[in-house]
Each structure stands twice: as C-alpha cells, then as structure tokens.
C-alpha positions as CSV (number, residue, x, y, z in Angstrom):
1,M,-16.7,-17.4,8.3
2,S,-14.2,-20.2,8.2
3,Q,-10.6,-19.7,8.7
4,A,-10.0,-19.4,4.7
5,D,-12.4,-16.7,4.5
6,K,-10.1,-14.1,6.5
7,A,-7.7,-11.5,5.0
8,V,-5.2,-9.3,6.6
9,V,-4.9,-6.5,4.3
10,L,-2.0,-4.1,4.5
11,L,-3.8,-0.5,4.2
12,S,-1.6,2.7,3.9
13,G,-4.2,4.9,2.9
14,G,-3.1,5.1,-0.7
15,L,-4.7,4.6,-3.8
16,D,-3.3,1.2,-4.6
17,S,-3.9,-0.5,-0.9
18,V,-7.7,0.3,-0.6
19,T,-8.1,-0.6,-4.3
20,V,-6.9,-4.4,-3.0
21,L,-9.1,-3.9,0.2
22,M,-12.0,-3.4,-2.3
23,M,-11.0,-6.5,-4.6
24,A,-10.7,-8.8,-1.1
25,K,-14.0,-7.6,-0.3
26,A,-15.6,-8.4,-3.8
27,R,-13.8,-11.8,-3.4
28,G,-16.0,-12.4,-0.3
29,L,-13.2,-12.3,2.1
30,E,-13.6,-11.1,5.7
31,C,-10.9,-8.3,5.4
32,F,-8.9,-7.1,8.7
33,T,-6.6,-3.9,7.9
34,L,-3.6,-3.1,9.1
35,G,-1.3,-0.2,8.7
36,F,2.2,1.1,10.1
37,D,3.4,4.2,11.8
38,Y,6.7,3.6,10.7
39,G,8.5,7.1,11.3
40,Q,7.1,8.2,7.7
41,R,7.5,11.8,6.8
42,H,4.1,12.6,7.4
43,T,1.2,11.2,9.4
44,A,-1.7,12.2,6.8
45,E,-1.9,8.6,5.0
46,L,-2.4,7.0,8.3
47,N,-5.6,9.5,8.6
48,A,-6.5,8.5,5.3
49,A,-6.1,4.7,6.3
50,R,-8.2,5.4,9.3
51,E,-11.2,7.1,7.1
52,L,-10.7,4.4,4.4
53,A,-11.0,1.6,7.0
54,S,-14.1,3.0,8.6
55,R,-15.9,3.2,5.4
56,Y,-14.9,-0.1,3.4
57,S,-13.4,-2.6,5.8
58,D,-15.2,-5.3,8.0
59,H,-13.2,-4.5,11.2
60,P,-11.7,-1.6,13.1
61,H,-8.3,-0.5,11.7
62,Q,-4.9,-1.6,13.5
63,V,-1.8,0.5,13.5
64,I,1.5,-1.0,14.6
65,Q,4.2,1.4,15.8
66,L,7.8,1.0,14.3
67,D,10.6,3.1,13.8
68,L,12.2,2.2,10.4
69,G,13.3,6.1,10.7
70,A,16.2,4.3,13.0
71,I,18.0,3.0,10.5
72,G,17.3,5.6,7.9
73,G,18.1,5.0,4.1
74,S,15.2,6.2,2.5
75,A,14.2,9.7,1.5
76,L,10.7,8.6,3.0
77,T,12.0,8.1,6.6
78,S,15.2,10.5,6.4
79,N,15.4,14.0,6.6
80,A,18.8,13.8,5.2
81,I,17.5,12.5,2.1
82,E,15.0,14.7,-0.1
83,V,12.1,13.5,-2.1
84,P,12.9,13.7,-5.7
85,T,10.7,15.9,-7.5
86,A,12.0,16.3,-11.1
87,G,10.2,13.3,-12.6
88,V,10.1,9.6,-12.3
89,Q,12.8,7.8,-12.2
90,A,13.5,5.4,-15.2
91,E,16.0,3.2,-14.0
92,G,17.6,1.6,-10.9
93,I,16.1,1.6,-7.2
94,P,14.7,5.2,-6.4
95,V,15.8,6.9,-3.0
96,T,12.0,6.5,-1.7
97,Y,12.8,2.9,-1.2
98,V,12.3,1.9,2.2
99,P,14.8,-0.8,3.1
100,A,12.7,-4.0,4.3
101,R,9.7,-2.2,4.4
102,N,7.5,-4.7,2.7
103,T,9.4,-7.5,4.7
104,V,8.9,-6.3,7.8
105,F,5.0,-5.0,7.0
106,L,4.2,-8.9,5.7
107,S,5.6,-10.4,8.7
108,I,3.6,-8.6,11.1
109,A,0.7,-9.5,9.0
110,M,1.4,-12.8,8.9
111,G,1.7,-12.6,12.7
112,Y,-1.5,-10.8,13.0
113,G,-3.3,-13.0,10.8
114,E,-2.2,-16.2,12.7
115,V,-3.8,-15.0,15.5
116,L,-7.2,-14.1,13.7
117,G,-6.9,-17.4,12.1
118,A,-6.4,-15.6,8.6
119,T,-4.9,-17.5,5.6
120,H,-4.7,-14.6,3.4
121,L,-2.1,-11.8,3.2
122,M,-3.1,-9.0,0.5
123,I,-0.6,-5.9,-0.3
124,G,-0.7,-3.5,-3.0
125,A,2.4,-4.1,-4.7
126,N,3.1,-3.2,-8.2
127,A,5.9,-4.0,-10.7
128,V,4.5,-1.7,-13.5
129,D,4.8,1.7,-11.6
130,Y,7.4,0.7,-9.2
131,S,9.7,-2.0,-10.5
132,G,12.7,-0.4,-9.0
133,Y,11.4,-1.4,-5.6
134,P,12.8,-4.6,-4.6
135,D,9.9,-5.9,-2.5
136,C,7.3,-5.0,-4.9
137,R,8.4,-7.9,-7.6
138,P,6.9,-10.8,-8.3
139,A,9.7,-12.9,-7.1
140,F,9.2,-11.4,-3.5
141,I,5.8,-12.0,-3.2
142,E,6.4,-15.6,-4.2
143,Q,9.0,-16.0,-1.8
144,F,7.6,-14.5,1.0
145,E,4.5,-17.2,0.6
146,K,7.0,-19.8,0.7
147,L,8.3,-18.2,4.2
148,A,4.8,-18.0,5.4
149,N,4.3,-21.5,4.9
150,V,7.3,-22.8,6.9
151,A,7.5,-20.2,9.7
152,T,3.9,-20.8,11.1
153,T,1.5,-23.4,12.1
154,A,0.8,-24.3,8.6
155,V,4.0,-26.9,9.0
156,D,2.2,-28.4,11.7
157,G,-1.2,-29.3,10.2
158,G,-2.4,-25.5,10.0
159,A,-3.9,-24.1,6.8
160,S,-1.5,-23.2,4.1
161,W,-1.0,-19.2,3.3
162,T,-1.8,-17.2,0.5
163,V,0.0,-13.8,-0.5
164,D,-1.6,-12.1,-3.4
165,A,-0.7,-8.8,-4.8
166,P,-3.5,-8.5,-7.2
167,L,-2.0,-5.0,-8.8
168,M,1.4,-6.7,-9.6
169,H,1.0,-6.3,-13.3
170,M,-1.7,-3.7,-13.6
171,S,-1.2,-0.2,-14.6
172,K,-2.3,2.6,-12.6
173,A,-4.9,3.6,-15.1
174,E,-6.2,0.0,-14.7
175,I,-5.9,-0.3,-10.7
176,I,-7.9,3.2,-11.0
177,A,-10.6,1.9,-13.2
178,A,-10.8,-1.4,-11.3
179,G,-11.4,0.7,-7.8
180,V,-13.9,3.0,-9.4
181,S,-15.8,-0.2,-10.5
182,L,-15.9,-1.3,-6.8
183,G,-17.0,1.8,-5.2
184,V,-13.7,3.5,-4.1
185,D,-13.8,7.2,-3.6
186,Y,-10.4,8.2,-4.3
187,S,-10.7,11.5,-2.8
188,L,-10.3,10.0,0.7
189,T,-6.8,8.6,-0.6
190,V,-3.5,10.3,0.2
191,S,-0.5,9.2,-2.1
192,C,2.0,11.9,-1.6
193,Y,5.4,11.3,-0.4
194,Q,5.5,14.7,1.4
195,A,1.6,15.7,1.8
196,D,1.0,18.4,4.3
197,S,-0.9,18.1,7.7
198,L,-4.5,18.2,5.7
199,G,-3.4,15.5,3.5
200,R,-3.2,17.8,0.5
201,A,-0.7,16.7,-2.1
202,C,2.7,18.3,-3.8
203,G,1.8,17.2,-6.8
204,V,5.6,16.9,-8.1
205,C,6.7,13.7,-6.4
206,D,6.9,10.4,-8.0
207,A,3.6,9.2,-6.1
208,C,1.7,12.3,-7.6
209,R,2.9,12.3,-11.1
210,L,2.2,8.4,-10.9
211,R,-1.3,9.2,-9.9
212,R,-2.3,12.1,-11.8
213,Q,-1.1,10.2,-14.9
214,G,-3.2,7.0,-13.9
215,F,-6.3,9.2,-13.8
216,F,-5.6,11.1,-16.9
217,D,-4.8,7.6,-18.5
218,A,-8.3,6.2,-17.1
219,E,-10.1,9.2,-18.4
220,I,-11.4,9.7,-14.6
221,E,-11.4,12.8,-13.2
222,D,-8.6,13.4,-10.9
223,P,-10.0,14.0,-7.3
224,T,-6.8,14.5,-5.5
225,R,-6.7,17.6,-3.5
226,Y,-3.4,19.5,-4.1
227,Q,-1.7,22.0,-1.8
228,P,-2.6,25.8,-2.5
229,G,-0.2,27.2,-5.6
230,V,0.5,23.9,-6.9
231,I,0.4,23.1,-10.5
232,P,0.4,19.2,-10.7
233,Q,2.8,17.5,-12.7
234,V,3.0,14.2,-14.8
C-alpha cells in the first residue's frame, strides 16, 4: 500500500480503541497497532490488546515501555489515589485522568508512524463520556494534528498527517453498535480501571459503569466478565 494508506492505531485493549481499529480497517487503511505499558494499575488490558491485535490488526502489536507512575498524579498510576467507585463524576477533571498521557502516546505514535511511512494516527478519544479529560477533547486533537505537521518531515516535502478520533462525538451505545456491526467481539476487551489478573471487571468504577450503561442503551447483551460476587452498577 502507499504511504497514505497506513495508520498507527492506539490500542489499549479497551472497548473504544478496538472499535477505532475496526473503523480504520473498514476505511481500507493498513493498520499498525501500538500500546503502552506505562505503569497502570494492572496489565490485563495489555494482554487484551495483544489478543485483539492478533485477531484484527494487519501487523504484530507493538508495546512501548514507559513509567508515567514516576510522576503520579492519577488514580490509574498512583497507589496513593483511590479509584472512584461511587459513581461517574458529573463535573471537573476526574482523578483517573493521567497527566500528559495522550500527548505522550500520540507523540510516540507519530514517531513510529514516521518510521513506517504512515500518515494517519487513530485514537479512541471521546468527549461525550470523558469530557472531563483535557486530552480527549476536539481542541486537543486539532492542535496535535497541527503539531504533527510542523514537527516531522511533513515540513520538508513529506506527506501531511491526519490525526483522527472517530468516536469523539459518539455515545457509548453508538460506539458499541458500530463495533458490533463491524464484527468486534467485545468479550475480549478490558475497560475496568481495576481489573483483576484475569481481566475480570470490578463493576463499580467509572469505566465499568459507562461501559455497562452503553450495552444497556444499545440493547446489546453485556459480554463483560466480572469478578466473583460483583453486582455491576451503572
């Protein structure tokens, strides 16, 4: 395929990112998936991403080692901050926000894409369910695309970059319905912020609540594997 046909897709192992991968494939893009072992609370999502990539990606999954836990500041990287379980926060920036995460991830994806000859970066950022995250908003994606086009060989005759977040304005139910239509097996995904070693969900964190509500709203059976004794909440 030509340069313009290649895409680097950020694949976390969760529901949103695999839907983006399948959307990219439906567009005819040659997909290279990229994940990050960044010091998150559990590695179940990394295992899920490998399994998803083996089924759906065009190339072997790449995992980059980082240590965002060294700077802390998030319930997902610091044991000093508890993962909220009382319900989804209506306003403000949740403590599950990881400082600079998407900026760092997209920067590395951009470098990987430049090596590959790719000009598409795909990310599952969503401003409907996660509007509190600064790096999941339209303005961030727009500005990063501008950055990519002044920070790479695009400034010297290279092809221009497209940074695409196709889920940005979709509800969780719409995302799930789209993924099911594209053949995604969501039972393979891990969204929970505190999944156990087998990838089973806690059923009460924000990610679990939003995910379960999405399946309910889409009128699709929830295939999530929950930890023993858990009563999932929305």
